[in-house]
N, C-alpha and C positions, 0 to 999 in steps of 0.2 A: 504494500499499500504506500503510494507516494502522493502527497499533496504538493502541487507545484505552484509556486508563486509566479505572479505576472513578470514577464521579462521586460525590463526597462533599461534602455541604454544609458550609460553613465559617461561623463566627459572623459577625454583622454587622461587627464590628471584629476581623479576624484579626490581632492584634498579639501578638508572641511574649512580650514581657515581662509582659503581663497574665496569661498562664498562670503565670509564675513568681510573680507577686504573689498569685494565688489559692492557691498552695501555701503561701506565707508566712502567709496568714491561717488556713489549715486546720491546718498543722503547723509553727508558728513555731519550735519547738525542734529540728526535724530538721536534720541537718548538711547544709549546702548545698555547701561547698567545703572540701577538705582539701589543704594544701600545706605541705611542710617541717615537719611535726609540728603545725601550727596548724590549728584548725577554726573555721569561722564558721557560725552557724545561718542558717536562712532569714530569721528576724526581723532578725538583726543585719545580714545582707547587704542586705536590703531597706532598712533605715534608712540604711545608709552610701551606697547607690546613690541614695536619695532626696536626701540632702544634696548629693551631687555634681551631681545634676540641677538642684537649686536654684542651685548655684554657676554652672552653665552658663547657666541662664535669666537670672540676674542680669547676666550679661555679654552678653546678647543672642544667645546661641548656642542657639537653640531649634529649632523645626521647620524642616527644610530645611538646617540647618547641617551642616558636615562637620568631625568631630573626629578628629584623628590619635591613635592609641594606640601609643606606642613603649615597651612594657613587657615584661619577662620574665614567664613564667607565674607568677602570684601571686594572692593574694586581691585585691590592689589592682587587678590587671588586670580581674578580673571586676566589681569595683565600677565601674571606669571604663566598661566596656562597657555594663553595665546602666544606669548613670546617664545615659550618652549617649542610650540608647534612650528612657528615661523623659522626657528633656528634649525628645524629638521629633526629635533630630538623628540623623545617621548616623555610624557610626565607620569609620575606615579603618585596618586593621592595618598598622603599620610594624614589620616584624620585626627585632628587635635582632641576630638571627643573620646578617643580610645584611651584606656588606662596606660600609664607609662610602660608597664611590663609588656603589654601587647605591642606597643610601638617598637620597643627594643627587639621583640621577636621578629616583627615585620622587617625592620632595618637589616637584620641578619639574613634575610631571604632575598635581597635585591642584589643580583650579581652586577658588579662594575657600576655601581651608583656614582654618577659624576659629581653631583652637587645637590644640596637641599636648600630650598627657598623657605625661609621662616620669617617670623616677626618677633618683637620683644616678648610677646605673650606666649609664643610657641617654641622659641629656639631652645629652651631648656629641655623640652620634651624629646628632642632628637640629638642631644649632646653626646650620646653614646656612639653616634655614627662615625665611621672612618672618613666618610666624604666631608668635604668642606660645607659648612653651613653659612649661608649669606642672609643678611637681614635687609629686606626690601626698603625699609625706612632709612637705614643707614646708607643705602646705596643711592638715594635720591640725587645727591649732588653729582656723583659719578655718572649716573644714567643720563642726567640732563645734558652732559657734554657729548653724548653719543648721537649718531645720526637718527633722525625721525623717519628716514626713508626705509622701505622694506628691504631686508637683506636679500642678496642674490643667492638663494639656496634652492636647489632642485629637490623637491619632495615628490615622491611618487605614491600611488595608491597602495603599493605593497609595503611601504614603510610603516613602522609601528607608530601610532599616535599616542596611545596611553596604555598603561598596564595596571590592572586592579587585582587585589587579593580576593580569593574566594576560598572557602573552607576545603580542606583536604581530608580524605578518608583516613589518612595515616596520622592525622592530628597536626600536620605541618601545613600552614597556609600555602596555597598555590598562587603564584603570580602569573596571571594570564594576560597575554598581549593582544591588543586589538589593532587591526590595520586601518589606515586611512580610508581605503576603498570600502571596507565594511561599515565604518562609521558614517561616511558620506552616503552610502546606500540607505542606511537606516534613517538618517535625517531627511534625505530626499524623499523616501517613501512616506514619512509622516507629513511632510509638506505637501506633496502631491495628492496623496490619498485622502487627507483630511482637510485640505485647503488652508493650511497654516500660511500666514502672511505677515506683513509689517505691523499689523495690529494685534497679532497673537502674542501679547505680552505674557510672560510666564513668571510664576513664583516658585523658587526652589524650597522644598520642605523636607528633603531627605539629607542624610549625613553625607559628607564629601567622599568618604571611602566606599560608598555604595556604588555598584556598577550603574544602577538606574540614574544616579546623580550626574553622570557624565553627559548623557544625552539631554537631561533636564537643563544642565548648565549651558549647553551649546545650541540647543534647538532654537531659541529665540534669536540668537545672533546669526544662525544659518538663514533665518527668514527675514532678518532686518527689523525685528521687534525689540522690545525692552526686556532685559532680564532683571527681575526684582529679587533681592537677597535679604534674608532676615539677619539682623545683627545679633544672632544668638548661636552659640555653639551647639546646643541641643534643641530638638524640636520643641517649639512653644506654641501650643494650640491657640492661646489667646492672641499672641502676636501674629500668627499666620492668619487667623480669621479677621483680625483688624486690618491687615494689609489687603486681604481680599475685598474687604468692605470699602476701603478708602481709595484704592487704585483700580485702574481699568485693566485688571489682570484677566486673561482669557483662558489660560491653560495651567494645569497642575499635573506633574508626574509624581507618583508616590506608591509606596507599598500599600497593600490592602488594609493592614492594621492602622496605618495613618489615615486612610480614608474613613474608617469607622470613627476615629476620634473627631475628625472634621464634621462628619455627618451628625454625630451626637451633639457636638457643640452648636451646630446650626439648629437642630431640632429642639434642643432645650431652650434656646433663646428666641425661637421663632424668626430667625434671620432668613436671608435669601441670597447671600453672596455666592454660595456654592451653586445654587440653581441658576444663577446668571452666567456661569462660566460656559465657554464653548465646549471644552473637553476636560475630563479627568482621565488620565491614562494611568492605570494601576495594575498591580500584580505582584509577583515576587514570592508569593506564598499562597497556600490553598485559600480560596475565597469562601467566606461565610455569607452567602447571598442574602440570608435573612436579615443581616445587620444593615443592609442598605436598600432592601427591596421597597419598604414603605416610603422612604425618602425619594427613591428613584421614580415612584409612581405619583409623587406629589403633584397636585394640579399646578400648572404654570412652570414646572421644572423644565428649563431649556438646555440643561447640561447633558451632553452625551458621554456616557461612561464606556470606556474602552478597556475591557478585561484582557490583559496581554500576558504572553508567556515567552520566556527565553532564558538564556544562560549567559553568564559573563564571557564564556569562551567563544560565544558566537554573537558578539556585539549587542548583548543585552536583550533585544526583542526579536522573536522569530515569528510570532503570530498575534492576531488581534481579533477580538470578538465584541461587537456592539451589544452592550447589556440591555439596550432598549428592546431587543427581541426576546429577552429572557422572560419565561413564564414560570411562576412559582409552581413547583411540583412536576414540571416537565422533565427536569434533569435532576438526578441525585447530586451531580457535580456540574457546576456551570462550565460550559465549553470555553476554550480560549481561541476559537475561531480558525481562520485560515492564514496562510503564510504571507510574510512581507515580500516586497519585490525581490526578484533574483534569489529567492530562498526556497528550498524544498524541505518538506518534512517527510521522513521515512519511518514507517513502523516495521521493525525487524524482529525476527525471533532470535533465539540464542545462537543459531548458525548463520546469522546475518542474512536471512532470507526474508522477503517481504511477507507480511501476514495479510489476510483478507479483510474486507470491509467489516467493521464491527468487532474484529478480533483484537485481542490485546497484544501489544508488542513494546519493545524498547523504542523510545522516541529518539530519532537521530536527525541531525540538521546538516544539510549540505548547501553549498552555494557561496555567494559573495560574502555573507556575514561570518563565515568560519574564520576564527582568528589565527594568529601566528603561533599558537601553542603556549606552553608554560616556559617561563624564563628561568625559573629556579630549579633546574635539575631535569633529569631524564628518567624519572622513576616509572613505575608501572602505569601510573595514571596518564602518562604521555601517550600510551597506547590507545586512549580514547579518540585521538586524532588519527584518522585512517583515510583510505581512498576507496571509492566505489565507482562503478561504471554506470552512467545514466545516458541513454540514447547513444551508446557507442563511444562516449567520451568520458575520461576519468574526471571525477569530482572529489574534492576534499570533503570529508564527512567527520562530524563529531558525535560520538555516542554520549548522550546526556545522562544515561542511567535512570531517566524517568520512564515511567510506565504509562501507557495510554491506549486510546483507540479513536477511531474516526466515526462520527455519527452518520446517519443516512443523509443528513443535510450537508455533509462534507466538512464538519467542524471538528477540530481536534479537542479531545477531552484528556486531561492529565489526571491520572488516578492516584499517583504517588510515586515513591522511589522504588526502583527495583531492589535496592538494598535496605529499604526502610523497615522491613519486617524484623521483629525481634522475637526471641524465644522467651516465653513465660510459662513455667511448668511444663517445658518440653514441647509447647505448641507455638507455631509461628504466627505472629499477629502484627498487623499494620495499625499503629495508633491512629492514623488518619481516619480509618473506618469507624473507630469508636467516637472520634470527635464529631464526625458527621451525624452519627446516631444521637449523640448528646445534643447537638444543635437543633435537632428536630423535636426535642422534648419541650413541652410547655413550661415556661418559667426559667428556661436557660437562655441567657443572652448570648454567651459565647463560652467556649471551653477549650482546654488543651489537655492532652494526655501525655504523661511522661512515664518513664520506667524508673522506679525507685530501686536502687541496687541493694543487694543483701547487706544487712547491717545498718541500713538507714533508719530503722525504726518503723518503716511503713509496712513491713511485711507481717506475716501471720506467725512469725517465730520459726518458720521452717528453714530460714536461711536462703530463701529463693528471692529473685527479683519479683516485684509486684507492679501492677498498673496503678497509677494514681491520676485521678481526674481533678483538675483545677477548674472550678466553675464560677463564672460571673453571673449571678442570678439577675433576672429581669425585674424582680421585686424583692420579696422577703427571701431570707436564706433558705436553701433547700436541704431537706433531710437526706442523709446519705442512703439510708435504707429505702426510701421512696424512689430516689434516683436509680438505684440498682434494680429495684423491682420493675420499674418501667423499661429499663434497658433490656431486661431479660425477655421482654415481649418481642424484641427484634434481634437480639444478639445471643450467640451461644454463651454459656456460663463462663468459659475461659476468656472471653473478651470483655467481661464486665469488670470495671476497676475495683480493686480491693478497698480503696479509700477514695473519698470525695471531699474536696476542700473548697469551701466558699471563699472567694476573694473579691475585692471591689473592682479590680481590673487586672488584665493580663499584662505582665511586664513586657516592655519592648526593648529591643536592642537599639544601638545608635542608628541602625539602618531602617528602623521602623517596623521590623518584623517581630513576631512573638519570640521572646528570649527564653528558649527552652533550657539553656544552661542555668539561668536564674531560677527557673521552676524546679530543676533537679536539685539545686542547692537548697531551695525552700523545703523540699521533701525532708532533707536531713534535719534542717532547723526546726520545722514544724513538728515532726513526729518525735524527734529526740526530746523536744521540750514539753510537748503536751500529750502525745499519744492519742489525741482525739481525731475524729473524722469531721464530717460536715456538721 
């Protein structure tokens, strides 16, 4: 089974920052970035980025170099990103929201890091790096003396534009590289397919280290629109909603859990800023459709919700589904739609053979979006990048490790991870199946299921791992026995959690996804301290 994306020709040099430069020539006085009350025009941003590119080139950090960027969202961050691209180098986001120990781990995983761009607030976080750390503020005088003209650097579509960290099954983060051609293809698809234009102003609401944030950061500049940045290191729902209300923002890219928070905020206050948006493009984790269904059906809601799927290894987004067509009860799992331009989705069995329509298989991605691979080693996970023959021609393919099928309507449905199943009392279980069953229970707003390891205090004393459900109730706290009894109506006994814990909200990671590590830690703290259930 292959879902084939529309074939759309790209320019000879599909390089993202060239599109930004074109807008700077046509509309130099248009506002490019707004942050903390400050505005910078396309002409000003272009000149500042050019100077930084010349600074990098003078130090020998040009084509093929890797430049770390450890900055809070700011105009300076955008200057560093664009300047790095103009120099022909690739940038690596080093998120200041990460704990120091995490940043030290990531720094050790970047081969041949040329330089790190920081600020007075972040320089200390990357002090352990072997690479030189430069402070943009302290460089201002030196940069002012460099040319404001564009550097004469030949950048091709096959060059790496950025590299982001994604989790590794071995416990070591993987640094996956994205090519200019793939990034250009993604942004070009969004612009053409959804009609994004110079008025499609965007608000960034996700953490800088998230793969989703890279297209969120560049999409408005690719279209000639304004990029709005929050002057906050961590997601702030109050600040985000206030900016949506006060400015002519038209698009937001976010994780599903972040969308829930924004919808809750608007619903509780009777606002309409979200409903006035043109698009919210969201995904990155299993969707709990019931969390947004009522808001989506709200009278006068003009916002189109695009439920998207993809992986960092393949330029972030591979498919998209218009949630407007979703009908409650029609699907157990909301589809993620059809492929982006120049992108194919393959459903393959364990022998890499195509499966039939409606049959389950591993989701694999081929085409322009497939990245340049992992930069930090050639371990077994590098084997996920392979080659297949499509129409008599070889195509690079990435095995996502996700499981899914294609509906009769031709939409992809992602059912979970091929390796997400865990053994509890000798039986293989996928926690996502239990979370979906919990989400259908009356009184459950949302839920997450984790595995409590032996010795955590959550078990029955048998020394075995147990399932623990963390539940956010829609109203009053739910009794554990009642929850389990209702689950037994639809799930086998071995899939019913041993413990249920009521919590006010699910913790989120800096990327805006459910923080399952924090929940696993909570198992130890909660049960070791109280031994109680819901």
